[in-house]
C-alpha positions in Angstrom: 102.6 115.7 79.8 102.3 119.4 79.8 98.9 120.4 78.7 96.2 123.0 79.1 93.1 122.2 81.2 90.1 122.6 78.8 87.6 124.1 81.3 89.9 126.6 83.0 92.5 127.3 80.3 95.1 126.9 83.0 98.4 125.2 82.0 99.1 122.0 83.8 102.3 121.8 85.8 104.9 119.6 84.1 105.8 116.6 86.2 109.4 117.5 86.1 108.6 120.7 88.0 107.1 118.9 91.0 109.5 118.7 94.0 109.0 114.9 94.6 109.8 114.1 91.0 112.9 116.3 91.0 114.1 114.6 94.2 113.8 111.1 92.6 115.5 112.4 89.4 118.4 113.7 91.5 118.8 110.4 93.2 118.9 108.5 89.9 121.3 110.9 88.3 123.6 110.9 91.4 123.8 107.0 91.2 124.6 107.1 87.5 127.3 109.7 88.1 128.8 107.5 90.8 129.2 104.7 88.3 126.2 102.6 89.3 123.6 101.0 87.1 120.0 102.1 87.9 116.8 100.1 87.8 113.8 102.5 88.2 110.5 100.6 88.9 107.3 102.5 88.1 103.6 101.6 88.2 101.5 100.4 85.3 99.5 103.6 85.2 102.7 105.7 84.8 103.5 103.9 81.6 100.0 104.2 80.3 99.9 108.0 81.0 103.3 108.7 79.5 104.8 109.8 82.8 107.3 106.9 82.9 108.7 107.9 79.5 109.0 111.5 80.6 110.9 110.4 83.7 113.1 108.1 81.6 114.0 111.0 79.3 114.6 113.3 82.2 117.1 110.9 83.8 118.9 109.8 80.6 119.2 113.1 78.9 120.7 114.6 82.1 123.8 112.6 81.4 126.5 113.9 79.1 127.2 110.7 77.2 124.2 108.4 76.6 122.8 105.7 74.3 119.1 105.6 74.0 118.2 102.1 72.8 115.1 102.5 70.6 112.1 100.3 71.0 111.8 97.4 68.6 109.8 98.0 65.5 106.2 96.9 65.5 105.3 93.6 63.8 103.6 95.5 61.1 106.7 97.6 60.5 108.9 94.6 60.3 106.7 93.0 57.6 105.4 89.4 57.5 107.9 86.7 57.9 107.9 84.2 54.9 106.9 80.7 55.7 110.0 78.6 55.5 111.3 75.1 55.9 114.8 75.1 57.4 117.7 72.9 56.5 121.2 73.3 58.0 124.7 72.2 57.0 127.7 74.4 57.4 125.7 77.1 55.7 122.0 77.7 56.3 119.4 77.5 53.6 115.6 77.4 53.1 113.2 77.4 50.2 109.5 77.6 49.8 107.2 76.2 47.1 106.0 79.7 46.2 109.3 80.3 44.5 111.2 81.9 47.4 114.7 80.7 48.2 117.5 81.8 50.5 120.9 80.6 51.3 123.5 81.9 53.7 126.9 80.3 53.7 129.8 82.7 54.2 127.9 85.1 51.9 124.1 85.6 51.9 121.7 85.2 48.9 118.0 85.1 48.3 115.6 85.0 45.5 111.8 84.9 45.2 109.5 83.5 42.6 108.2 86.9 41.5 111.5 87.6 40.0 113.4 89.5 42.7 116.8 88.4 44.0 120.0 89.6 45.6 123.2 88.1 46.8 126.0 89.4 49.0 129.3 87.7 49.2 132.3 89.9 49.5 130.2 92.4 47.6 126.5 92.8 46.8 124.3 92.2 43.8 120.6 92.7 43.2 118.2 91.9 40.4 114.5 92.7 39.9 112.2 90.6 37.6 110.1 93.6 36.7 112.9 95.3 34.9 116.7 95.5 34.9 119.2 94.6 37.5 122.6 95.4 38.7 125.6 93.9 40.5 128.9 95.1 41.7 131.9 93.9 43.6 133.5 90.6 43.2 130.2 88.9 42.4 128.2 89.5 39.3 124.5 89.7 38.5 122.0 90.2 35.7 118.3 90.6 35.2 115.9 90.7 32.3 112.5 92.2 32.0 110.8 88.7 31.5 111.1 87.9 35.1 114.4 86.2 35.2 117.0 87.4 37.7 120.3 86.1 38.9 122.9 87.3 41.2 126.2 85.7 42.3 128.6 86.7 45.0 130.3 84.0 47.0 126.7 82.8 47.3 124.4 82.7 44.2 120.8 83.3 43.7 118.4 83.0 40.8 114.7 83.6 40.2 112.5 83.1 37.2 109.1 84.6 36.5 107.3 81.2 36.6 107.9 80.6 40.3 111.2 78.8 40.3 114.1 80.1 42.4 117.3 78.8 43.8 120.1 80.2 45.9 123.4 78.7 47.0 126.1 79.8 49.3 128.1 77.1 51.0 124.7 75.7 51.8 122.2 75.6 48.9 118.4 75.9 48.6 116.0 75.6 45.8 112.2 76.0 45.2 110.0 75.8 42.1 106.5 76.8 41.4 105.2 73.2 41.7 105.8 73.4 45.4 109.0 71.3 45.3 112.0 72.5 47.3 115.3 71.3 48.6 118.2 72.7 50.5 121.7 71.3 50.9 124.3 72.4 53.3 126.5 69.4 53.8 124.2 66.7 52.7 120.9 67.6 54.4 117.7 68.6 52.6 114.2 67.8 51.8 111.8 67.8 48.8 108.1 68.1 48.5 106.2 67.5 45.3 102.8 65.9 45.5 104.0 64.1 48.7 106.7 64.8 51.2 110.0 63.2 51.8 113.1 64.2 53.8 116.6 62.9 53.8 119.4 63.4 56.3 123.0 62.8 55.2 123.7 61.0 58.5 121.0 58.4 57.7 120.1 56.1 54.8 117.5 57.9 52.6 114.2 56.4 51.7 114.0 55.9 47.9 110.6 56.0 46.2 111.6 53.9 43.2 109.2 53.5 40.3 108.6 50.2 38.5 110.2 51.0 35.2 111.3 47.4 34.2 114.8 47.6 35.5 116.0 45.5 38.4 118.2 47.8 40.5 119.9 46.2 43.5 121.6 48.7 45.7 121.9 46.3 48.6 119.2 48.0 50.6 116.1 46.1 51.6 113.0 48.1 51.1 110.6 45.4 52.3 108.4 46.3 55.2 110.2 49.6 55.8 108.1 52.6 56.3 109.3 56.0 55.1 111.2 57.8 57.8 110.2 61.5 57.9 112.0 63.1 60.8 111.2 66.7 61.8 113.2 69.3 60.1 116.1 70.7 62.0 115.5 74.1 63.5 118.0 76.5 64.9 117.1 77.9 68.3 116.5 81.7 68.0 118.6 83.9 70.2 120.1 87.3 70.5 122.7 86.6 67.8 120.0 85.7 65.3 117.2 88.2 66.2 117.8 91.4 64.2 115.3 93.2 66.5 116.5 91.9 69.8 117.8 94.2 72.6 121.4 93.4 72.0 121.0 93.9 68.2 119.4 97.3 68.7 122.1 98.4 71.2 124.8 97.2 68.7 123.2 99.2 66.0 123.4 102.3 68.1 127.1 101.5 68.7 127.7 100.7 65.0 129.0 97.2 65.8 127.7 93.6 65.6 125.4 92.2 68.3 128.2 89.9 69.6 130.5 92.9 70.1 128.1 95.3 71.8 129.0 94.6 75.4 132.7 94.3 74.6 132.6 97.7 72.9 131.1 99.3 76.0 134.1 98.2 78.1 136.8 98.6 75.5 139.9 100.1 77.1 140.4 102.3 74.1 137.0 103.8 74.3 136.7 107.4 75.6 133.9 108.5 77.9 131.6 105.6 78.6 127.9 106.1 78.1 124.8 105.5 80.1 122.7 103.0 78.1 119.0 103.7 78.5 116.3 100.9 78.1 112.5 101.3 78.3 111.7 97.8 79.5 108.0 98.1 78.9 108.6 98.3 75.1 110.5 95.0 75.0 108.2 92.2 73.7 107.9 88.8 75.3 109.5 86.8 72.6 112.8 88.6 72.1 116.2 87.2 72.7 115.0 83.6 72.6 111.6 83.8 74.2 108.3 83.3 72.5 106.0 83.7 75.4 106.2 84.5 79.1 107.1 81.6 81.3 108.3 80.8 84.8 111.9 80.6 83.9 114.5 80.1 81.2 114.0 76.4 81.2 110.2 76.4 81.3 109.9 75.0 77.8 111.4 74.9 74.3 112.2 78.5 73.2 110.3 79.9 76.2 111.8 82.5 78.5 110.2 84.9 81.0 109.4 88.4 80.0 112.4 90.6 80.6 115.0 87.9 80.0 116.8 90.2 77.5 117.1 93.0 80.1 118.3 90.5 82.7 120.9 89.1 80.3 122.1 92.6 79.5 122.6 93.3 83.2 124.5 90.1 83.7 126.7 90.5 80.6 127.6 94.0 81.4 128.4 93.2 85.0 130.7 90.3 84.0 132.4 92.4 81.3 133.0 95.3 83.8 134.4 92.9 86.3 136.7 91.3 83.7 137.9 94.6 82.5 138.6 95.9 86.0 137.0 99.3 85.4 136.8 101.7 88.3 133.3 103.1 89.1 134.0 106.4 87.4 135.0 104.8 84.1 132.2 102.2 83.8 129.4 102.1 81.3 126.1 102.1 83.1 122.6 100.9 82.5 119.4 102.9 83.1 116.4 100.7 82.9 112.9 102.0 83.6 110.5 99.2 84.0 107.2 97.9 85.5 107.3 94.9 87.7 105.8 92.7 85.0 108.5 93.7 82.5 111.2 91.8 84.5 111.7 88.3 85.9 110.3 88.4 89.4 113.5 87.9 91.4 115.6 90.3 89.4 115.0 93.5 91.4 116.0 91.9 94.7 119.1 90.3 93.1 120.2 93.7 91.7 119.6 95.3 95.1 121.7 92.7 96.8 124.8 93.5 94.7 124.4 92.1 91.2 126.4 94.4 88.9 126.6 97.3 91.5 123.0 98.4 90.7 120.8 100.9 92.6 117.1 100.0 92.5 114.7 102.9 92.8 111.0 102.4 93.4 108.3 105.0 92.6 107.3 104.6 96.2 106.6 107.6 98.4 108.0 109.8 95.7 105.0 112.2 95.6 103.8 114.0 98.7 101.1 116.5 99.7 103.1 119.4 98.2 103.3 117.7 94.8 99.5 117.1 94.5 98.7 120.6 95.8 101.1 122.0 93.2 99.5 120.0 90.4 95.9 121.2 91.2 96.9 124.8 92.0 96.5 126.1 88.4 93.0 124.7 88.3 91.8 126.2 91.6 93.8 129.4 91.7 92.6 131.9 89.1 94.4 134.9 90.6 93.0 137.8 92.6 90.0 139.7 91.4 90.8 143.4 91.1 87.7 144.4 89.3 86.3 146.3 92.3 83.4 144.0 92.9 82.2 143.5 96.5 84.1 140.4 97.5 85.9 139.1 100.5 89.4 138.0 99.3 90.5 136.5 102.6 87.4 134.4 103.0 87.7 133.2 99.5 91.4 132.3 100.1 90.5 130.2 103.1 87.7 128.4 101.2 89.9 127.7 98.3 92.6 126.3 100.6 90.1 124.0 102.2 88.9 122.8 98.8 92.5 122.2 97.6 93.5 120.3 100.7 90.3 118.2 100.5 91.2 117.2 96.9 94.8 116.4 98.0 93.7 114.3 101.0 91.3 112.2 99.0 93.4 111.6 95.9 96.8 111.3 97.5 99.6 110.9 94.9 97.2 110.2 92.0 97.8 113.4 90.1 95.4 112.7 87.2 92.5 111.9 89.6 93.3 115.1 91.6 93.1 117.2 88.5 89.8 115.6 87.5 88.3 116.2 91.0 89.5 119.8 91.2 87.7 120.4 87.9 84.6 118.4 88.8 83.9 119.3 92.4 82.4 122.7 93.3 83.6 122.7 96.9 80.2 121.9 98.6 80.3 119.0 101.0 77.0 117.5 99.9 78.3 117.1 96.3 81.7 115.6 97.1 80.7 111.9 97.1 79.1 112.1 93.7 82.0 114.1 92.2 84.5 111.5 93.5 82.4 108.7 91.9 82.3 110.5 88.5 86.0 111.0 88.6 86.7 107.4 89.4 84.5 106.3 86.5 86.3 108.7 84.1 89.9 107.9 85.2 91.6 104.4 85.4 91.4 103.3 89.0 92.3 100.0 90.7 89.6 97.5 91.6 89.0 96.5 95.2 90.3 93.0 94.6 93.7 94.4 93.7 94.4 95.6 97.3 95.3 93.1 100.0 94.5 93.8 103.6 96.9 96.3 105.1 98.1 94.9 108.4 100.2 97.9 109.3 100.2 101.6 108.7 103.9 102.5 108.4 105.5 102.4 105.0 109.0 101.1 104.5 111.6 102.2 101.9 110.1 99.9 99.3 106.9 97.8 99.0 107.1 94.4 100.6 106.7 91.2 98.6 103.1 90.9 99.6 102.3 94.5 98.4 104.2 94.7 95.1 101.5 93.6 92.8 99.0 95.9 94.5 101.5 98.7 94.2 102.1 98.0 90.5 98.3 98.2 90.0 98.1 101.5 91.9 96.0 100.0 94.7 98.5 100.7 97.5 100.7 103.7 97.8 103.1 105.2 100.3 101.6 108.6 101.3 103.4 110.9 103.7 105.3 107.9 105.2 102.2 105.7 105.6 100.6 102.9 103.7 97.3 103.9 102.1 94.7 102.2 99.8 93.8 104.1 96.7 90.4 105.8 97.0 89.1 103.7 94.0 89.6 100.6 96.2 86.9 101.6 98.7 84.8 104.2 96.9 82.4 103.1 94.2 82.7 104.6 90.7 79.5 106.3 89.4 79.3 107.4 85.7 77.7 110.7 85.1 75.0 109.3 82.9 74.3 106.2 85.1 72.6 105.5 88.4 74.3 106.9 91.5 75.0 104.1 94.0 74.2 104.9 97.6 77.4 104.9 99.6 77.4 102.5 102.6 78.5 103.4 106.1 82.1 102.5 105.6 82.5 104.7 102.5 80.8 107.6 104.3 83.1 107.1 107.4 86.2 107.0 105.3 85.3 110.1 103.2 84.3 112.0 106.4 87.7 111.2 108.0 89.6 112.4 105.0 87.6 115.6 104.7 87.9 116.3 108.4 91.7 115.9 108.2 91.8 118.4 105.3 89.7 120.9 107.2 91.9 120.5 110.4 95.0 121.0 108.4 93.8 124.3 106.9 91.7 125.7 109.7 93.7 124.8 112.8 96.3 127.6 112.3 93.5 130.1 111.6 91.7 129.1 114.8 94.8 129.4 116.9 95.7 132.8 115.5 92.2 134.1 116.1 92.3 132.7 119.7 95.5 134.6 120.4 94.1 137.9 119.2 90.9 137.4 121.2 92.9 136.8 124.3 94.9 140.0 123.8 91.7 142.0 123.3 90.0 140.3 126.3 92.7 141.8 128.7 90.9 145.1 128.2 87.5 143.7 129.1 88.1 141.9 132.4 85.6 142.2 135.3 87.9 140.4 137.8 91.7 140.5 138.6 93.6 138.6 135.9 95.2 136.3 138.5 91.7 135.3 139.9 90.3 134.7 136.5 93.3 132.4 135.6 92.9 130.5 138.9 89.2 130.0 138.4 88.9 129.2 134.7 92.3 127.7 133.6 92.0 123.9 133.6 95.7 123.4 133.5 97.5 126.6 134.3 101.1 126.4 133.1 103.3 126.1 136.2 106.2 128.1 134.6 103.9 131.1 134.3 102.7 131.1 138.0 104.4 134.4 138.6 103.1 136.1 135.5 99.3 135.9 135.5 98.9 138.1 132.3 101.0 135.7 130.2 99.1 132.8 131.8 95.8 134.4 130.7 97.0 134.7 127.1 97.4 130.8 127.1 93.7 130.2 127.9 92.0 128.0 125.3 88.8 129.1 123.5 86.6 126.9 125.7 88.0 128.5 128.9 87.6 132.0 127.5 84.0 131.3 126.6 83.2 130.0 130.2 84.7 133.2 131.6 82.6 135.3 129.2 79.4 133.4 130.0 79.9 133.7 133.8 80.5 137.4 133.6 84.2 137.5 134.5 84.9 138.6 131.0 82.8 141.1 129.0 83.7 140.7 125.3 82.1 142.9 122.6 79.3 141.2 120.7 81.3 140.5 117.5 84.2 139.1 119.5 81.9 137.0 121.5 80.3 135.6 118.3 83.7 134.7 116.9 84.6 133.0 120.2 81.5 130.8 120.1 82.2 129.9 116.5 85.8 129.0 117.3 84.6 126.7 120.1 82.1 125.0 117.8 84.7 124.5 115.0 87.3 123.1 117.3 84.9 120.6 118.9 83.7 119.4 115.5 87.2 118.9 114.1 88.5 117.3 117.3 86.0 114.5 116.9 87.0 114.0 113.2 83.7 115.3 112.0 83.1 117.7 109.1 82.0 121.3 109.2 78.8 122.0 107.3 79.1 124.4 104.3 77.1 127.1 106.2 79.4 126.8 109.2 82.5 126.9 107.1 81.3 130.0 105.2 80.4 131.7 108.5 83.8 130.9 110.0 85.7 132.3 106.9 83.7 135.5 107.0 84.2 136.0 110.7 88.0 135.3 110.5 88.2 137.9 107.7 86.3 140.5 109.7 88.4 139.8 112.8 91.5 140.6 110.9 90.1 143.9 109.8 89.1 144.8 113.4 92.6 143.9 114.7 94.1 146.3 112.1 
């Protein structure tokens, strides 16, 4: 995620250096160290940007003993699955008419019609039809260059160059180049030549007897009996049979079989128990028995909801830890980073309510004002200019602070949008709306329909059920303890090369309120400090006794300062000081009087949640800088 901004050459702040990110990482690692599983829920945009993977690595690699479960290989990397017709007995076998055959009894064997084959019983053998072959162990094998290949362990396999192939373990299978194939485990199989037929050892087979002049009476009546062609038997896929499933990949990292993965984690003889890390967004829909997303495990044949493998791992590990009686400090733990759509819908709440002693962390309210300001600081802050040119460093610092706070207030916790706006906007108020529209068009932003009506302002510890989908889409965030809609929900996007839509009254009002809040946050301390200095200097320019002036012009004189009129005078607000100056009770120098009028104007504008014009803001920054020099 660390990169250099192309326009400024500034190096972007790594997410792991932001205070809000570090706080969440500390919470996750503390729960893992206490022996608790952790489910960390992130938004869709965090996965797409790579931030979720960086957080996952930061949490997992902060633990001393860990197992990083790799993502499953892509379908292209796995290679195409051969089309097969299954038949099962005690051993499994299949064969195809292209010449491919496979059988797996107690030992595995396969062969294809192009001349390649191998078998593995107690040992392994391999043969290649393009050349020679070898075999070792208790099984033997041979191959010749004409395309014939044969290998035999406890299960045998053979292939010839003309498309015929067979393999047998304790279950057999055969295929020839004319598209005929059969497989036999304990009496089951099928054959297909020009037509199709299937026979089951538990039923009477249908015999297609030719009229060859012999009268064969087997005691079976074939009159008016249609061929019975039942569907081939299929074995339900599952975690034990999926070599790319979650349990299989975990077992590979532990160097055990899939059935032994969880038992190995809780084995009493094992030393330090690891943290097992899973990126749930990399898990496909059809793993561990599922072929497509569905409402639940029983929604259809072979159909499970997305995330069923992750849920199963949580439940298996929780049961194994309970059976083993492991104390919290000696338990294996799971770290799962996931989006909402990567898991069954009820799982986060089930885990939070005690399933498997799991802590559920939400990326909710994690980033605050300081995080966004830190992210945009390298773009806005280019360092002091010491070239000797005639510039006002204090005025520039105030303007830059207003610009930074405006970007933070508008973008909230959306760091990518904040970086874009900091690059795109020149700081002028009349160009802000167009810059926001261009940034929303360039960055992924939620659509208005993704945000439900917000019926309250306060944000809880986690998004409620009615807000979770909007949170996952980035439409609703928790910002400084309050619910807030993303700016992309209410502000239109406007591509740079397209027509600029005219913002309606609601968009202008929302943008004005955010800019006003940013200006108040930056300028209010400066206004108060300038008021205090003006009041101190005004004590030397009084035309009336200080007690009389306080009694005449203070709207609410502080009661506790009734016996100290000078201290009460120092508490007068800018409006009260200006009235005293205008009436002649106070004679300020022209520069101080000009600053006082400007402070009154600024405070009145910001008090009504309006926005200072660029000219007024520039004038205020210059006067504040000059007032500091006069005070010195």
